[in-house]
VEXDREN-2710 file (C-alpha; in Angstrom, 1 decimal):
% VEXDREN-2710
k/r/px/py/pz
1/MET/49.5/116.1/88.0
2/ILE/50.7/116.1/91.5
3/SER/51.8/119.4/92.8
4/PHE/54.8/120.3/95.3
5/CYS/55.4/123.1/97.3
6/SER/58.0/123.9/99.9
7/ASP/57.6/122.7/103.7
8/PRO/57.3/125.9/106.0
9/LEU/58.0/124.0/109.1
10/GLU/61.2/122.8/107.2
11/GLU/62.1/126.3/106.4
12/TRP/61.0/127.3/110.1
13/ALA/63.4/124.7/111.3
14/LEU/66.4/125.8/109.0
15/HIS/65.7/129.3/110.1
16/CYS/66.0/128.2/113.8
17/GLN/69.4/126.7/113.3
18/GLU/70.7/129.9/111.2
19/ARG/69.3/131.9/114.3
20/LYS/71.6/129.7/116.5
21/ALA/69.2/129.1/119.0
22/ARG/70.6/128.0/122.4
23/ILE/67.6/126.3/123.7
24/SER/65.6/124.1/121.3
25/LEU/61.6/123.9/122.6
26/ASP/61.4/122.9/118.9
27/SER/62.6/119.4/118.8
28/SER/59.9/116.6/119.5
29/GLY/61.9/113.6/119.5
30/ALA/63.7/111.6/122.2
31/VAL/67.3/112.8/122.5
32/PRO/69.5/110.6/120.4
33/PRO/70.8/107.5/122.2
34/PHE/74.5/108.1/121.3
35/GLY/77.0/107.7/124.0
36/ASP/74.7/105.9/126.2
37/ALA/76.1/102.5/127.4
38/SER/73.4/100.4/126.4
39/TRP/73.5/101.8/122.9
40/LYS/77.1/101.4/122.5
41/GLU/76.8/97.7/123.0
42/VAL/74.8/97.3/119.7
43/SER/77.1/95.4/117.1
44/PHE/76.5/93.6/114.0
45/ALA/78.6/92.6/110.8
46/PRO/78.5/95.4/108.5
47/SER/77.5/94.3/105.0
48/ASN/76.1/95.8/101.5
49/ASP/73.6/92.9/101.4
50/GLU/70.6/95.3/101.0
51/ALA/68.0/92.9/100.8
52/GLY/69.2/90.9/104.0
53/ALA/69.1/93.9/106.0
54/GLU/65.4/94.8/105.0
55/ALA/64.5/91.2/105.9
56/ARG/66.3/91.5/109.1
57/LEU/64.5/94.6/110.2
58/LYS/61.0/93.4/108.9
59/GLU/61.6/90.1/111.0
60/GLU/62.1/92.5/114.0
61/LEU/59.0/94.5/113.1
62/ALA/56.7/91.5/112.7
63/ARG/57.9/90.1/116.1
64/ALA/57.5/93.5/118.0
65/TYR/54.5/94.1/116.5
66/HIS/52.8/90.6/116.1
67/VAL/52.1/90.8/112.5
68/ASP/52.9/88.5/109.5
69/GLU/55.7/90.4/107.4
70/ASP/53.5/90.8/104.3
71/MET/51.8/93.7/106.3
72/ILE/55.0/95.6/106.8
73/ALA/56.4/98.1/103.9
74/LEU/59.4/99.7/104.6
75/THR/59.9/103.4/104.0
76/GLN/62.3/106.0/104.5
77/GLY/60.7/107.6/107.4
78/ALA/56.7/107.9/108.6
79/GLN/56.3/110.8/106.3
80/HIS/57.6/108.9/103.3
81/ALA/55.1/106.2/104.3
82/THR/52.0/108.6/104.2
83/PHE/53.0/110.0/100.9
84/LEU/53.3/106.5/99.3
85/TYR/50.2/105.7/100.9
86/PHE/48.5/108.6/99.1
87/ILE/49.8/108.3/95.7
88/THR/49.3/104.6/95.5
89/HIS/45.5/104.6/96.8
90/LEU/44.2/108.3/95.9
91/ARG/43.7/109.8/92.7
92/PRO/42.7/113.7/91.5
93/GLY/38.8/114.1/92.2
94/ASP/39.1/111.8/95.5
95/LEU/38.2/112.9/98.7
96/ALA/40.4/112.6/101.9
97/GLY/39.6/113.8/105.4
98/VAL/42.7/115.3/107.3
99/GLU/42.9/116.4/110.6
100/ASN/43.5/119.7/112.2
101/PRO/45.7/120.9/113.7
102/THR/48.1/118.3/112.4
103/PHE/51.6/117.7/111.2
104/MET/51.1/119.9/108.3
105/PRO/53.1/117.9/105.5
106/ILE/50.3/115.2/106.1
107/ARG/47.8/117.8/105.1
108/ARG/49.8/118.8/102.1
109/GLN/50.6/115.2/100.8
110/ALA/46.8/114.9/100.8
111/GLY/46.4/118.1/99.1
112/SER/48.8/117.4/96.1
113/VAL/46.9/114.3/95.3
114/CYS/43.1/114.7/96.0
115/GLU/40.7/117.3/97.7
116/VAL/40.9/117.6/101.4
117/ARG/38.2/118.2/104.1
118/THR/39.0/119.0/107.4
119/ILE/38.4/117.1/110.8
120/ASP/38.7/119.5/113.8
121/ARG/40.8/118.4/116.6
122/SER/39.9/121.5/118.8
123/PRO/41.2/122.0/122.2
124/ALA/37.8/122.8/123.2
125/ALA/37.0/119.2/122.3
126/SER/40.2/117.8/124.2
127/TYR/41.6/117.6/120.5
128/ARG/39.1/114.3/119.8
129/PRO/37.5/114.4/116.6
130/SER/33.7/114.2/116.8
131/GLU/31.8/111.1/115.5
132/GLU/29.3/113.5/113.6
133/GLN/32.1/115.3/111.6
134/LEU/33.9/111.9/110.7
135/GLU/30.5/110.7/109.8
136/ASP/29.8/113.7/107.6
137/VAL/33.3/113.6/105.9
138/LEU/32.8/109.9/105.2
139/ALA/29.2/110.6/104.0
140/LYS/30.6/112.8/101.4
141/GLY/32.8/110.1/99.9
142/ALA/36.1/110.4/101.8
143/LYS/38.4/107.4/100.6
144/ALA/40.8/108.0/103.5
145/LEU/40.7/109.8/106.7
146/ALA/44.3/110.8/107.9
147/LEU/44.9/110.9/111.8
148/THR/47.7/111.1/114.1
149/ASN/48.0/109.3/117.7
150/LEU/49.2/110.2/119.9
151/HIS/48.0/113.8/118.1
152/ASN/50.7/116.5/116.8
153/PRO/51.0/119.0/118.1
154/SER/49.0/118.3/121.6
155/GLY/50.0/114.8/122.5
156/ALA/46.5/114.0/123.2
157/ALA/45.9/110.3/122.9
158/LEU/43.1/108.6/121.1
159/ASP/42.3/105.5/123.2
160/THR/41.9/102.0/121.8
161/GLU/38.2/102.1/122.0
162/ARG/37.7/105.4/120.4
163/MET/40.1/104.5/117.5
164/ALA/38.2/101.2/117.2
165/ARG/35.0/103.1/116.4
166/ILE/36.7/105.4/114.0
167/VAL/38.0/102.4/111.9
168/GLU/34.6/100.9/112.2
169/GLN/32.7/103.9/110.8
170/ALA/35.5/104.2/107.9
171/GLY/35.1/100.6/107.2
172/ARG/31.2/100.7/106.7
173/LYS/31.8/103.5/104.1
174/GLY/34.6/101.6/102.5
175/ALA/37.2/104.2/103.5
176/THR/41.0/103.5/105.3
177/VAL/42.0/105.4/108.3
178/LEU/45.9/106.4/107.8
179/CYS/47.3/106.8/111.4
180/ASP/50.5/108.4/111.8
181/GLU/51.8/106.6/115.2
182/VAL/55.4/108.0/115.5
183/TYR/54.3/109.0/119.1
184/ARG/52.0/106.2/120.3
185/GLU/54.4/104.6/122.1
186/MET/55.5/107.3/124.0
187/ALA/52.0/107.5/125.8
188/TYR/52.4/108.0/129.8
189/GLY/49.8/105.4/130.6
190/GLN/48.6/102.4/128.7
191/VAL/49.7/102.5/125.1
192/PRO/46.9/102.6/122.8
193/LYS/46.5/99.8/120.2
194/GLY/48.1/100.7/116.7
195/ALA/45.3/101.3/114.2
196/TYR/46.5/98.2/112.3
197/GLU/45.1/96.2/115.1
198/LEU/41.8/97.2/114.8
199/GLY/40.5/96.3/111.7
200/GLU/41.4/95.6/108.1
201/SER/40.3/99.3/107.0
202/ALA/43.2/100.9/108.8
203/VAL/47.1/101.3/108.2
204/SER/49.5/102.4/110.8
205/VAL/52.5/104.7/109.9
206/SER/55.7/105.0/112.0
207/SER/59.5/105.4/112.3
208/VAL/62.7/105.2/114.6
209/THR/62.6/109.1/114.6
210/LYS/60.8/110.1/117.5
211/LEU/60.8/107.0/120.2
212/ASN/64.1/106.2/119.4
213/GLY/65.7/109.7/118.5
214/LEU/67.3/108.2/115.4
215/ARG/66.1/110.5/112.8
216/GLY/69.3/110.1/110.9
217/LEU/68.8/106.6/110.0
218/ARG/65.4/107.8/107.9
219/ILE/63.8/104.5/108.4
220/GLY/60.2/104.3/108.7
221/TRP/57.3/101.8/107.9
222/LEU/53.7/101.0/107.2
223/ILE/51.6/98.3/108.6
224/GLY/48.3/97.2/107.3
225/PRO/46.5/94.9/104.8
226/PRO/49.0/93.1/102.7
227/ALA/47.3/94.6/99.6
228/ILE/48.1/98.0/100.7
229/ALA/51.4/97.0/102.3
230/ARG/52.6/95.5/99.0
231/ARG/51.8/98.5/97.1
232/VAL/53.4/100.9/99.2
233/GLU/56.5/98.8/99.1
234/ALA/56.4/98.5/95.3
235/ALA/56.1/102.4/95.0
236/ARG/59.3/102.7/97.3
237/LEU/61.4/100.3/95.5
238/TYR/60.3/101.8/92.1
239/THR/61.4/105.0/93.1
240/SER/64.0/104.9/95.6
241/TYR/65.0/101.2/95.5
242/ARG/66.6/99.5/98.8
243/LEU/67.1/101.2/101.8
244/PRO/71.1/101.7/103.2
245/PRO/71.9/98.3/105.3
246/LEU/73.3/99.9/108.0
247/SER/70.2/102.1/108.5
248/CYS/68.1/99.0/108.6
249/HIS/70.7/97.1/111.1
250/TYR/70.5/100.2/113.4
251/ALA/66.7/100.3/113.0
252/ALA/66.3/96.8/114.0
253/GLU/68.4/97.0/117.1
254/ALA/66.0/100.2/118.0
255/VAL/62.9/98.0/117.3
256/LYS/64.3/95.3/119.6
257/ARG/65.0/97.5/122.3
258/ARG/61.7/99.4/122.2
259/GLU/60.9/99.0/126.0
260/TRP/64.3/100.4/126.7
261/PHE/63.4/103.3/124.5
262/ARG/60.3/103.8/125.9
263/GLU/61.4/103.8/129.7
264/ARG/63.8/106.3/128.4
265/ALA/61.3/108.8/127.1
266/LEU/59.0/108.5/130.0
267/ARG/61.8/109.2/132.2
268/THR/62.5/112.4/130.2
269/ALA/58.9/113.5/130.3
270/SER/58.5/112.7/134.1
271/GLU/61.5/115.2/134.9
272/ASN/60.0/118.1/132.8
273/LEU/56.3/117.8/132.9
274/PRO/56.2/119.3/136.4
275/ALA/58.1/122.3/135.1
276/LEU/55.5/122.5/132.2
277/ARG/52.3/122.1/134.5
278/GLU/53.7/124.5/137.1
279/TRP/54.5/127.3/134.8
280/ALA/51.1/126.9/132.8
281/GLU/49.4/127.4/136.1
282/ARG/51.2/130.6/137.0
283/GLU/51.3/131.9/133.1
284/ASP/47.7/132.7/133.0
285/ARG/47.6/134.3/129.7
286/VAL/48.0/131.1/128.0
287/ALA/46.0/127.8/127.7
288/CYS/47.8/124.4/127.4
289/ARG/46.0/121.0/128.0
290/MET/48.8/118.7/129.5
291/PRO/49.5/116.0/127.0
292/ASP/48.8/112.2/127.5
293/GLY/52.4/111.2/126.0
294/ALA/55.3/112.5/123.9
295/LEU/57.6/115.4/124.7
296/MET/55.1/118.3/123.2
297/ALA/52.3/120.4/124.5
298/HIS/50.2/122.7/122.3
299/ILE/49.8/126.2/124.1
300/ARG/47.3/128.9/122.9
301/LEU/48.4/132.3/123.1
302/PRO/46.6/135.5/124.3
303/PRO/44.1/136.3/121.9
304/GLY/45.5/138.7/118.8
305/THR/49.0/137.2/119.6
306/ASP/50.8/136.6/116.2
307/ASP/52.5/133.1/116.7
308/LEU/55.0/133.7/114.3
309/GLU/56.0/137.0/115.7
310/LEU/56.5/135.8/119.0
311/GLY/58.6/133.1/117.6
312/GLU/60.9/135.5/116.1
313/ARG/61.0/137.7/119.3
314/LEU/61.9/134.2/121.0
315/LEU/64.5/133.6/118.6
316/ASP/66.0/136.8/119.6
317/ARG/66.3/135.6/123.3
318/GLY/67.8/132.2/121.8
319/VAL/64.7/130.0/122.3
320/ALA/62.9/128.1/119.5
321/VAL/59.4/127.0/119.5
322/GLY/57.1/126.0/116.8
323/PRO/54.6/128.4/115.6
324/GLY/51.2/127.3/115.5
325/ARG/50.3/128.3/112.1
326/TYR/52.8/125.4/110.8
327/TRP/50.4/123.1/112.1
328/GLY/47.3/124.8/110.7
329/ALA/46.6/126.7/114.4
330/PRO/47.9/130.4/114.0
331/GLY/47.7/131.9/117.6
332/THR/49.2/129.2/119.1
333/ILE/52.6/127.3/119.5
334/ARG/53.9/124.0/120.2
335/ALA/56.7/123.8/123.0
336/THR/58.7/120.5/123.2
337/PHE/60.6/119.2/126.2
338/SER/63.0/117.1/125.3
339/CYS/65.8/118.9/126.6
340/SER/67.1/119.3/130.2
341/ARG/64.7/120.7/132.8
342/ALA/66.9/123.6/133.2
343/ASP/66.6/124.5/129.7
344/LEU/63.0/123.9/129.8
345/GLU/62.4/126.3/132.8
346/ALA/64.4/129.2/130.9
347/GLY/62.5/128.6/127.7
348/LEU/59.2/128.8/129.4
349/GLU/60.3/132.1/131.4
350/ALA/61.5/133.3/128.2
351/ILE/57.9/132.8/126.5
352/SER/56.2/134.9/129.4
353/ALA/59.0/137.7/128.7
354/ALA/58.5/137.7/125.1
355/LEU/54.5/138.0/126.0
356/ASP/55.6/140.7/128.2
357/ALA/57.1/142.4/125.4
358/LEU/54.3/141.8/122.9
END
């Protein structure tokens, strides 16, 4: 029987809202495009044609990612896509390798269906999993390896060559690589290829939540071999039926404009990264590897620092961050920089002040 429990990361987000934090260093997606002149130009004829709207979104995704439409399963976000993959392809007694630290719902979803073994993505190894550990998990019979690229919470990239080796490793053992790629196109340099491009033993999940800042649409997808996509889409249709037509049309427009959204996100990063780098160099009590992309950084706190206590003290100062325990990394925080540079600088100084108080 699948077991469900509350999501502490979501509970923390609601707690931050209740505390009315003035500065959010806890929102990792780009700011919504509402109000931007380019987005105001988006228009289409409203309709209740659910199947037609889904067909249009699939057409745009197929064109953007150079795949056949039968490789695409539409879902209510990347998190939904991940869960539908787990419940349609894994069973009790199966084994999945899941990275740590990671976006915690991925680990909890896998653990609700099957057994889980940890794949370390530690700061000491620049957040890259070792081939030896992957081989060990696969040798123990793992049917899936769950990774994120760009890595959440660090923003570290697995380049195309490295990811191709992982896909090949998994394929030799009859396993599938499930890669959450909601941040992949926010890489600062060359964008790594999607896992789905690297072999039949890989699937990619993504959404319009992070790059596009359109989380309210609740639109995501899985791209992979047709047999996998069919099972995931059948599970979605069986449990929640069609997606809202308006959401599909807006998502299709976002996918069509994804280069514009990428440039927009990179501008935010270029404005804020210098402030993060200067603070990290000055604040010698913490350690922070600069991200390879996205709008977030993983910060290691001084030894013995309680990340949740620090998070509460920061809320007292009107600043929200993500306690690292909610990514499986106590003693750290995830700080995002999708905000203005002024807010970022104020938030980082608040972290220093809170460390002083501790």
